[in-house]
N, C-alpha and C positions, 0 to 999 in steps of 0.2 A: 594928668593921667599917669605919668611915669612915677610920680611920687607915691601914688596909691598902689601901683603894680610893679614896683621895682624888682628887678632880677638881674644878677650879673654872674657870668661864668667865664673863667679864663683858664686855659690849660696850655702848657708848653712842655717840651721835652727834647732830648738829644737822642738821635738814633745812630746805631752802628750797623751797617749793612754787612752781614756775614758772607752772603753770596747772593745770587740773583733771586733766590726764593725765600730767604730768611733774614730777619733783622732783630736786634735787641734795642729797646728804648727805655730810657729812664726820664722821669719828669715830675712836675708839680702841677697842682690845680687848686683853684680857689673858687668857691661858690658863695654868693650872698643873696638871700631872699628875704623880702619883707612880707608881712602878713597881707595876703590877697583874698583870704576867705572870710574875713570879718570876725573870726573866732578870737576870743581873748586868750585862749590857751596857747596859741601860737603867735609869738611876737615877731622877733627877727631870728633868722637862722643863718649861720655861717659854717662853712666847711673848708678845711685845708687838707690836702692830701698829697702824699708822694706815691709814685707808682713805678713799677718795673714791668716790662712786658716783652714777650717773645712772639713774633708773628711768622707764619709759614704760609707761603703762597705757591700755587701751581696753576698753570694755565695751558690751555690748548688753543686752537685757532678760534673757537667760538665760546669756550667756557673758562671761567676763572673760579677757583676754589681757594678759600683762605681760612686759616685757623689763627686765633689770637688768644694767648693766655696772659692774664694780667694779675699782678698782686698789688693791692692798694692798702696803705695805712692812712686812715682818715681821722682827723680831729674835728668833731662836730660840736658846735656850740649853739645852744638854744636858751635864750635868757641868760641865767647865771650858771647853767649846767654845761660842763664840757665832758664829752665821752670820746674814748679812743676805740676805733673799730678797724679790724683787718678784714679784708674780703678777697676772695679769689674770683676771677671772672674768666669765662671761656666763651668765645664767640666763633660760630661756624657761619661762613658766608658763601653763597653760590651766586655767580653772575653769568648770565647767558647773553651773548651779543645777538640781537635780533636783526637790526638793520641800521646802518650808518651810526648815528648817535643814540639809537634806541636800545635799551638793555632791560632785561628782566633781572631783578635782584631779590634774593630771598636770604634772610639770615635769622639766627636765633642766638640769644646770649643767656648763659646761666650764671647766677651769682651764688656764691657760698659765703655767708657771713661767719666770721670767726670773732666772736665778742671777747674783748679783753677786760671790760669793766661791766 
């Protein structure tokens, strides 16, 4: 089963905490995916990317709000084709504490692709 539906994703990074509400992070990520659709057009795909991000958080007794801005440079390989892609990401997240370990979480993330090839 895993040979037919193989998927791997690894991401790591180093963070610098500026203060209690903000941090900078830089890291790398790797993604490998094999064909799971049965289509001959899509064989194997791999991606490697570096990213930098800034996060800003605020919280009250019951609510947490966070913003994350991330810049990624990705190298995407599919069969013999390699493409470089830059993208900006912005995520807004709202968390409301309801009871003990029960939370309501709502977030949305926007992607802006900046093609270089």
